[in-house]
KOLSE-638052 format. One record per residue (C-alpha): x, y, z; residue number from 1. Coordinates in pm, 1 decimal. Layout:
N
> xx  yy  zz  nr
> X  Y  Z  NUM
...
This chain:
490
> xx  yy  zz  nr
> -717.8  -171.1  -655.7  1
> -499.8  -322.8  -428.8  2
> -521.5  -347.7  -76.4  3
> -145.4  -431.9  9.0  4
> -119.9  -758.3  225.1  5
> -495.3  -768.3  349.1  6
> -569.0  -1149.1  401.9  7
> -972.5  -1252.3  476.4  8
> -858.6  -1191.0  873.5  9
> -835.3  -840.0  776.2  10
> -1190.1  -802.8  684.5  11
> -1302.7  -1012.7  991.1  12
> -1094.3  -753.6  1212.1  13
> -1237.7  -458.8  1040.9  14
> -1599.2  -557.5  1042.3  15
> -1616.1  -651.4  1423.1  16
> -1408.9  -318.2  1506.1  17
> -1645.3  -127.1  1322.9  18
> -1960.0  -295.5  1436.8  19
> -1830.5  -253.9  1792.1  20
> -1734.8  116.3  1731.4  21
> -2055.7  225.1  1599.2  22
> -2272.1  47.5  1728.5  23
> -2377.3  -160.1  1412.0  24
> -2556.5  -489.0  1423.4  25
> -2405.4  -812.6  1365.5  26
> -2514.3  -851.3  992.1  27
> -2340.3  -483.4  872.2  28
> -2104.3  -542.7  597.1  29
> -1820.2  -329.7  443.0  30
> -1807.0  -200.7  123.1  31
> -1605.8  -419.5  -21.5  32
> -1784.8  -773.9  121.9  33
> -2082.2  -655.5  -77.2  34
> -1910.1  -720.0  -392.0  35
> -1685.5  -1066.6  -327.2  36
> -1631.3  -1278.5  -643.3  37
> -1381.5  -1496.1  -615.0  38
> -1013.1  -1549.5  -441.6  39
> -644.7  -1547.3  -587.4  40
> -362.9  -1791.2  -492.1  41
> -0.3  -1571.8  -459.0  42
> 230.9  -1776.7  -499.0  43
> 541.0  -1607.4  -703.3  44
> 825.2  -1794.6  -955.8  45
> 1041.0  -1900.5  -695.8  46
> 875.4  -1903.2  -384.8  47
> 513.6  -2051.3  -237.5  48
> 561.5  -1689.9  -15.5  49
> 558.8  -1386.8  -275.3  50
> 668.9  -1022.3  -241.4  51
> 438.2  -706.0  -318.8  52
> 721.9  -673.9  -626.9  53
> 613.0  -1022.3  -773.3  54
> 279.8  -1014.1  -706.6  55
> 182.2  -669.1  -827.6  56
> 408.9  -792.3  -1146.7  57
> 158.4  -1097.5  -1161.8  58
> -127.1  -810.1  -1219.7  59
> 32.8  -554.9  -1424.4  60
> 218.6  -846.8  -1678.0  61
> 21.0  -1153.4  -1628.0  62
> 308.6  -1332.6  -1546.6  63
> 496.5  -1477.8  -1242.6  64
> 854.5  -1380.3  -1186.2  65
> 1057.2  -1389.6  -864.3  66
> 1029.7  -1217.7  -539.4  67
> 1204.5  -854.9  -607.2  68
> 1088.0  -818.2  -949.8  69
> 942.8  -512.2  -1061.7  70
> 795.7  -522.2  -1429.7  71
> 1002.5  -797.2  -1527.3  72
> 1035.4  -1147.3  -1580.9  73
> 1188.0  -1469.7  -1412.9  74
> 1501.9  -1399.0  -1674.1  75
> 1517.5  -1012.8  -1551.1  76
> 1378.8  -891.1  -1906.9  77
> 1096.9  -587.0  -1911.0  78
> 772.6  -670.0  -1972.1  79
> 485.7  -507.7  -2092.8  80
> 258.6  -388.0  -1843.6  81
> -147.4  -359.3  -1878.8  82
> -102.6  53.5  -1755.7  83
> 168.8  40.4  -2035.5  84
> -23.8  -99.2  -2287.0  85
> -356.8  90.8  -2294.6  86
> -105.3  452.5  -2222.3  87
> -30.0  316.8  -2603.3  88
> -403.0  273.6  -2717.0  89
> -475.6  647.3  -2628.5  90
> -593.3  589.1  -2231.0  91
> -509.3  792.5  -1939.0  92
> -279.5  671.3  -1679.2  93
> -302.6  711.9  -1283.9  94
> -154.0  587.2  -954.7  95
> -294.5  670.1  -617.3  96
> -114.9  498.9  -300.2  97
> -47.4  578.9  33.2  98
> 335.9  422.5  44.8  99
> 608.5  556.5  -159.4  100
> 510.4  585.6  -515.2  101
> 857.9  423.5  -618.3  102
> 747.2  139.6  -384.5  103
> 690.5  -186.2  -521.8  104
> 271.0  -227.9  -649.0  105
> 322.4  73.1  -809.9  106
> 655.8  69.8  -938.5  107
> 547.2  -248.3  -1105.6  108
> 272.4  -132.5  -1316.3  109
> 504.5  193.9  -1434.5  110
> 853.4  106.0  -1422.8  111
> 1077.9  -214.3  -1524.4  112
> 1430.8  -279.0  -1274.6  113
> 1554.5  -626.5  -1122.7  114
> 1520.1  -548.2  -764.9  115
> 1277.5  -339.5  -580.9  116
> 1543.1  -161.1  -371.9  117
> 1606.8  20.1  -707.5  118
> 1371.8  299.9  -627.4  119
> 1586.4  616.9  -777.3  120
> 1594.3  433.6  -1111.4  121
> 1224.0  389.4  -1073.6  122
> 1133.4  747.6  -1020.5  123
> 1320.6  822.4  -1323.8  124
> 1123.9  569.4  -1529.0  125
> 829.6  673.8  -1381.9  126
> 826.7  1046.0  -1540.8  127
> 938.1  959.2  -1885.8  128
> 1300.3  801.0  -1845.1  129
> 1245.1  484.1  -2099.6  130
> 1161.4  421.6  -2393.7  131
> 824.1  421.0  -2396.7  132
> 851.2  783.4  -2264.7  133
> 579.5  886.9  -2004.2  134
> 341.8  658.7  -1939.4  135
> 176.8  770.3  -1590.7  136
> -41.7  1087.0  -1616.6  137
> -168.1  1129.8  -1292.7  138
> 82.7  1047.8  -962.7  139
> -61.7  1089.0  -616.3  140
> 147.3  942.0  -323.9  141
> 455.6  970.1  -52.0  142
> 803.5  895.6  -154.1  143
> 939.5  1234.8  -244.6  144
> 1274.1  1101.6  -110.8  145
> 1373.5  958.7  -436.4  146
> 1258.6  1265.3  -651.6  147
> 1518.3  1486.1  -461.0  148
> 1876.0  1472.9  -467.0  149
> 2026.0  1397.3  -61.2  150
> 2195.3  1778.6  -82.3  151
> 1846.5  1875.4  -49.0  152
> 1640.1  1878.9  269.3  153
> 1376.4  1539.1  235.4  154
> 1585.6  1411.2  -37.7  155
> 1778.9  1100.4  -37.3  156
> 1845.7  1018.7  -389.9  157
> 2222.3  926.6  -482.5  158
> 2305.9  1143.1  -768.6  159
> 2237.8  1501.7  -806.1  160
> 1930.1  1481.6  -994.4  161
> 1616.7  1682.4  -885.5  162
> 1347.8  1504.3  -1068.4  163
> 1073.3  1734.5  -915.5  164
> 1225.3  2012.1  -1113.2  165
> 1298.7  1826.7  -1412.2  166
> 907.1  1788.8  -1434.4  167
> 807.1  2064.9  -1328.7  168
> 1029.6  2172.1  -1659.4  169
> 864.9  1940.4  -1860.5  170
> 508.9  2123.6  -1793.8  171
> 411.7  1885.9  -1495.3  172
> 191.3  2024.8  -1192.6  173
> 343.0  1961.0  -891.1  174
> 146.6  1907.0  -551.0  175
> 404.7  1862.3  -253.2  176
> 163.2  1946.2  52.0  177
> -158.0  1979.5  162.7  178
> -242.4  2332.4  97.4  179
> -111.3  2262.9  -281.7  180
> -353.9  1938.5  -269.9  181
> -649.0  2151.1  -175.3  182
> -607.2  2402.7  -478.5  183
> -673.8  2123.1  -734.3  184
> -1011.4  2158.1  -577.3  185
> -1125.1  1774.9  -534.2  186
> -1004.6  1733.1  -928.7  187
> -1181.1  2008.4  -1081.7  188
> -892.6  2199.3  -1104.5  189
> -589.3  1981.2  -1223.2  190
> -347.6  2007.4  -1554.3  191
> -234.2  1695.2  -1619.9  192
> 37.4  1559.0  -1586.3  193
> 17.1  1559.4  -1185.9  194
> 306.2  1479.6  -992.5  195
> 158.2  1452.7  -646.3  196
> 393.4  1350.8  -356.2  197
> 249.2  1417.5  -60.4  198
> 512.7  1298.4  197.3  199
> 915.1  1236.8  223.9  200
> 868.3  872.8  230.8  201
> 534.4  693.5  308.9  202
> 175.3  914.9  401.4  203
> 185.3  827.2  814.5  204
> -145.1  549.9  900.7  205
> -435.9  675.4  868.5  206
> -471.6  614.9  1253.5  207
> -179.0  853.7  1329.3  208
> -279.0  1101.0  992.2  209
> -327.4  1510.6  1055.3  210
> -630.6  1575.1  799.3  211
> -490.1  1949.5  782.7  212
> -121.0  1782.2  648.0  213
> -233.6  1456.1  464.8  214
> -562.5  1405.0  280.4  215
> -664.2  1050.6  320.0  216
> -663.2  749.9  79.4  217
> -1029.1  848.5  -40.5  218
> -992.1  1238.7  -84.5  219
> -689.6  1112.6  -286.8  220
> -891.6  900.3  -477.0  221
> -1198.8  1111.6  -545.5  222
> -929.3  1392.1  -698.8  223
> -753.3  1145.7  -939.9  224
> -1147.1  1025.9  -1074.0  225
> -1287.0  1338.6  -1138.3  226
> -912.9  1513.4  -1257.6  227
> -875.8  1179.1  -1525.5  228
> -1249.3  1172.1  -1599.3  229
> -1271.4  1543.0  -1685.0  230
> -968.9  1500.1  -1867.4  231
> -1148.4  1242.9  -2093.4  232
> -1468.4  1367.6  -2150.5  233
> -1412.0  1383.7  -2524.3  234
> -1170.5  1117.7  -2575.6  235
> -1322.3  777.8  -2727.6  236
> -1073.7  612.0  -2502.8  237
> -1109.2  644.1  -2107.8  238
> -861.8  584.4  -1782.3  239
> -693.0  338.4  -1602.2  240
> -584.0  364.2  -1245.1  241
> -421.0  170.8  -1035.9  242
> -517.3  280.4  -630.7  243
> -336.7  91.5  -335.0  244
> -409.3  62.6  24.1  245
> -94.1  47.3  102.3  246
> 5.8  38.1  469.1  247
> -195.6  -228.9  535.3  248
> 103.2  -474.4  458.7  249
> 287.5  -236.3  678.2  250
> 68.6  -268.5  961.8  251
> 80.7  -650.7  912.0  252
> 480.4  -631.2  939.0  253
> 462.1  -431.0  1213.9  254
> 200.0  -680.8  1384.6  255
> -3.0  -350.5  1480.1  256
> -382.4  -403.9  1497.7  257
> -447.9  -106.3  1574.8  258
> -336.2  55.8  1270.6  259
> -436.2  -232.6  1043.6  260
> -780.2  -210.3  1122.4  261
> -790.3  149.0  1061.0  262
> -593.8  115.9  753.7  263
> -847.3  -118.1  610.9  264
> -1141.1  54.4  691.6  265
> -1007.5  381.6  503.6  266
> -920.9  171.7  192.3  267
> -1313.8  55.6  229.6  268
> -1377.0  428.4  213.3  269
> -1207.8  457.8  -67.9  270
> -1359.6  200.1  -266.7  271
> -1716.1  359.0  -174.1  272
> -1558.7  631.8  -359.1  273
> -1481.2  447.4  -632.7  274
> -1835.9  285.9  -631.4  275
> -1993.9  620.6  -620.8  276
> -1819.5  757.6  -938.3  277
> -1904.4  439.0  -1122.0  278
> -2304.0  494.7  -1024.2  279
> -2266.7  834.5  -1123.8  280
> -2105.7  759.0  -1459.7  281
> -2272.6  684.5  -1809.7  282
> -1913.6  525.3  -1943.8  283
> -1849.7  131.3  -1914.9  284
> -1592.5  85.7  -1605.0  285
> -1534.8  -152.4  -1372.1  286
> -1370.2  -194.3  -1064.9  287
> -1108.3  -519.1  -951.2  288
> -1006.7  -530.8  -618.4  289
> -743.8  -771.8  -469.6  290
> -407.4  -799.5  -271.8  291
> -76.1  -917.2  -338.2  292
> -47.6  -1114.4  -41.2  293
> -128.1  -1172.0  330.7  294
> 115.9  -1023.8  549.3  295
> 142.0  -1116.2  932.8  296
> -86.4  -1421.7  936.6  297
> -320.3  -1264.3  1118.7  298
> -609.2  -1445.0  1298.8  299
> -859.1  -1303.1  1531.1  300
> -805.2  -1490.9  1793.4  301
> -491.2  -1544.8  2058.9  302
> -404.7  -1819.6  2313.5  303
> -242.1  -1604.6  2601.9  304
> -223.2  -1886.2  2821.7  305
> -113.1  -2273.5  2828.9  306
> -457.1  -2340.7  2925.0  307
> -732.8  -2433.4  2674.8  308
> -804.5  -2083.6  2540.5  309
> -1126.3  -1892.0  2539.0  310
> -1283.3  -1821.0  2243.5  311
> -1273.8  -1455.2  2275.4  312
> -1113.6  -1161.2  2089.4  313
> -1160.3  -781.2  2207.0  314
> -1200.3  -502.6  1959.7  315
> -1240.0  -243.0  2177.2  316
> -898.6  -230.7  2314.1  317
> -801.7  -173.5  1927.8  318
> -1045.7  110.4  1986.9  319
> -844.4  242.8  2294.2  320
> -523.8  313.3  2075.5  321
> -548.6  666.5  1948.4  322
> -156.4  614.3  1752.0  323
> 23.8  329.2  1615.0  324
> 326.3  136.3  1761.1  325
> 529.1  304.9  1493.5  326
> 429.8  661.3  1569.6  327
> 490.9  552.7  1962.0  328
> 814.3  460.7  1901.5  329
> 906.2  794.2  1749.9  330
> 808.1  909.5  2007.3  331
> 999.1  700.9  2248.3  332
> 1251.7  791.3  2088.8  333
> 1253.5  1162.1  2052.0  334
> 1223.8  1166.7  2414.8  335
> 1521.5  1028.1  2506.1  336
> 1706.4  1200.6  2299.9  337
> 1558.3  1506.6  2368.4  338
> 1706.1  1433.7  2750.0  339
> 2017.0  1256.8  2610.8  340
> 2254.8  1092.3  2919.7  341
> 2071.6  1314.9  3158.2  342
> 1750.5  1128.1  3113.5  343
> 1630.4  1015.2  3456.0  344
> 1483.1  677.5  3493.2  345
> 1218.6  763.8  3721.1  346
> 1103.3  1072.2  3517.3  347
> 1125.9  824.8  3173.2  348
> 893.7  582.9  3338.7  349
> 645.9  801.5  3473.4  350
> 656.8  938.7  3072.7  351
> 636.8  567.9  2902.9  352
> 361.5  463.8  3166.1  353
> 148.3  749.7  3174.8  354
> 184.2  964.6  2797.5  355
> 262.3  638.9  2591.4  356
> 53.3  299.0  2742.1  357
> -209.8  491.4  2959.7  358
> -269.2  817.1  2722.8  359
> -192.9  662.6  2359.1  360
> -261.6  276.7  2410.1  361
> -560.0  303.5  2625.8  362
> -386.0  38.2  2844.7  363
> -476.0  101.5  3233.3  364
> -339.3  -250.2  3338.3  365
> 9.2  -224.3  3254.1  366
> 270.6  -370.8  3469.9  367
> 594.8  -228.0  3614.1  368
> 796.4  -525.2  3398.7  369
> 630.5  -348.1  3069.3  370
> 706.8  25.3  3189.9  371
> 1084.4  -107.6  3244.5  372
> 1125.8  -300.2  2888.1  373
> 996.8  -39.4  2710.2  374
> 1238.3  192.1  2918.4  375
> 1529.4  -67.0  2818.3  376
> 1417.7  -95.3  2427.3  377
> 1439.7  273.0  2386.4  378
> 1800.4  231.9  2261.0  379
> 1671.5  -60.3  2008.0  380
> 1393.1  74.4  1823.4  381
> 1252.5  -223.2  1586.6  382
> 1231.5  -437.8  1908.7  383
> 1054.7  -210.6  2094.2  384
> 810.7  -117.8  1804.0  385
> 723.6  -498.8  1816.6  386
> 694.1  -509.4  2207.7  387
> 466.1  -188.0  2174.0  388
> 195.2  -374.5  1939.1  389
> 254.1  -696.8  2097.2  390
> 46.7  -542.9  2458.6  391
> -218.1  -465.8  2212.1  392
> -218.7  -769.2  2067.4  393
> -200.8  -977.1  2383.0  394
> -475.3  -745.1  2500.3  395
> -716.7  -775.6  2235.7  396
> -624.0  -1143.3  2179.7  397
> -530.7  -1105.8  1793.9  398
> -279.4  -1314.8  1695.7  399
> 19.0  -1306.5  1394.7  400
> 224.8  -1561.3  1304.5  401
> 475.8  -1377.1  1150.0  402
> 646.3  -1001.5  1070.1  403
> 646.9  -1130.2  680.2  404
> 418.3  -1251.3  421.8  405
> 203.6  -1563.7  416.0  406
> 73.1  -1823.1  164.8  407
> -279.9  -1737.3  232.1  408
> -519.3  -1734.4  -65.5  409
> -667.7  -1349.9  -89.9  410
> -1048.8  -1224.3  -217.4  411
> -1096.7  -1114.3  -510.8  412
> -1357.8  -823.3  -562.5  413
> -1567.6  -667.0  -853.6  414
> -1786.7  -417.8  -965.6  415
> -1953.0  -288.3  -1287.7  416
> -2224.5  -61.2  -1410.3  417
> -2165.7  -246.3  -1765.4  418
> -2431.4  -552.5  -1802.9  419
> -2112.8  -696.8  -2054.0  420
> -1868.9  -648.3  -1829.7  421
> -2025.5  -799.9  -1531.6  422
> -2151.3  -1078.3  -1748.2  423
> -1747.3  -1123.0  -1824.5  424
> -1643.3  -1092.6  -1425.3  425
> -1893.8  -1398.5  -1319.1  426
> -1748.3  -1655.6  -1573.8  427
> -1578.3  -1916.3  -1347.5  428
> -1324.1  -2022.0  -1618.6  429
> -898.0  -1967.5  -1613.8  430
> -877.7  -1622.3  -1797.7  431
> -1210.2  -1584.5  -1886.0  432
> -1344.3  -1383.6  -1564.2  433
> -1326.2  -1370.4  -1200.3  434
> -1542.0  -1595.7  -1023.3  435
> -1416.0  -1867.0  -789.5  436
> -1035.5  -1940.8  -753.4  437
> -778.4  -1797.3  -914.2  438
> -366.2  -1775.7  -1017.5  439
> -286.4  -1424.6  -939.4  440
> -182.1  -1356.2  -1289.9  441
> -539.2  -1457.8  -1443.2  442
> -605.0  -1090.4  -1325.5  443
> -353.4  -965.3  -1530.2  444
> -482.2  -1139.4  -1803.9  445
> -816.9  -1091.9  -1749.8  446
> -748.8  -778.3  -1745.8  447
> -543.0  -799.4  -2088.6  448
> -827.1  -998.0  -2242.2  449
> -1130.0  -758.3  -2115.1  450
> -938.9  -427.6  -2257.8  451
> -840.6  -622.7  -2580.6  452
> -447.3  -465.1  -2557.1  453
> -154.8  -712.7  -2621.5  454
> 115.3  -719.2  -2319.3  455
> 356.6  -894.8  -2563.2  456
> 358.2  -598.6  -2844.4  457
> 455.0  -335.4  -2525.6  458
> 713.4  -576.9  -2429.9  459
> 870.6  -591.2  -2754.2  460
> 943.4  -208.7  -2706.8  461
> 1092.0  -269.3  -2416.0  462
> 1404.0  -401.4  -2493.4  463
> 1657.5  -129.1  -2453.1  464
> 1537.9  -14.6  -2134.9  465
> 1806.8  24.4  -1857.8  466
> 1677.5  -214.2  -1540.6  467
> 1985.8  -345.8  -1372.8  468
> 2140.7  -195.3  -1089.4  469
> 2456.3  -9.2  -1163.1  470
> 2627.8  -196.7  -823.5  471
> 2725.3  -572.4  -764.1  472
> 2411.3  -712.7  -552.8  473
> 2507.4  -966.2  -265.0  474
> 2184.7  -1250.7  -300.4  475
> 2323.3  -1348.1  102.7  476
> 2335.8  -1023.3  286.2  477
> 2333.4  -696.7  89.4  478
> 1972.1  -773.7  -130.4  479
> 1816.8  -911.0  235.9  480
> 1889.4  -572.9  423.1  481
> 1785.6  -369.8  75.7  482
> 1489.8  -529.0  16.8  483
> 1359.4  -535.3  402.9  484
> 991.7  -438.5  352.7  485
> 972.2  -109.2  600.0  486
> 1226.5  -68.8  824.5  487
> 1173.7  156.7  1126.0  488
> 1321.5  528.0  1058.1  489
> 1378.7  625.4  1390.9  490
């Protein structure tokens, strides 16, 4: 289980927010808090600050690689992953995420490409288009775009292939909307392999999510656990499931505290679903949860004036926000487009003040200058997004140091219903257990040791994998733009 972009301060943020929102006591804990076991050091092969691709490759392959690498080593040669190794041993496997299923974390467990932006090729490999064939039995997440040609509504593949149609022709069960997801009956009515692509790109932030359209992460997790458990009930082997709270990271990139706090709580709900499953199972099962890195340099305090700061921050401000900055930016851009050049300035300002700032952001002490600045930035989506989120951050006194990642150590959590596994988890030495401080590659090595598989053997089978981009890559400009993790789609 991966909390993409969640550092220790995100837990402080979520814990205090929930205590305030629900009137809970100060010793109230998240489910994650109750299974803290150690910390992970996150540097990549080529930087003290990792990206998600190298971070996930450290978990999946148990080795350090360069930023941007998906299931390949520093020399760009494919490396065997824990998911692939277990599949070859007879286990069933699954991916459940809230971003595109072709995004860095799920891709690093199920594909091998030189650069994370090769999402068309990642999609092909996830459906079996590489030497190992199909290694993923269940997929739930977003990212329909890279499975459909650009000639089809919602498609963005550069070629003419329709991978959804190809998957259905290969006996996949395809799920593309809420009604089809509900027909899975919480996992009781699933025929594997399952391809669930529940959004064109990323599933909306939980703060914006319409439950009639998109299931929660916890719902997806319960469905996956039930389906995989039923499918392995008569097998000598079990299953491996990667679960990612993907959009915690996006909220960090956007410096959006209102969105991030709800993403953390949504993940905590999903973690509780995993705990419930483990407790109800008589099969030895382990859940390991950690982050690939921290995003945003989040702190639950902020100096807002030159004077010595008050020791305060205000979670209630986040409670007043009913939508993410991403959602509000799109709403403002849509309003501007609907009027075009005939948009009357006073009417636009009134819309911003009343519908955006007051109704959606819950900010009643806004200034005329802030409203005017929002109107001016309506032609610059990214700057508008950051400005809206900063209005909330300043008032809640939530601090951020970057729109990128940081090198902060991240937490490790673990839980098992097996005494034998618990004894292994609570060993302190490198590669032996997870107690204490560890390099991120030690989590991958621990999973390899725990399951008794050989990642090196899988690596030998991957020599003929197509993994390089079909076009020249500029290390200076083109690659930097392509690897920008979360561009705002207006």
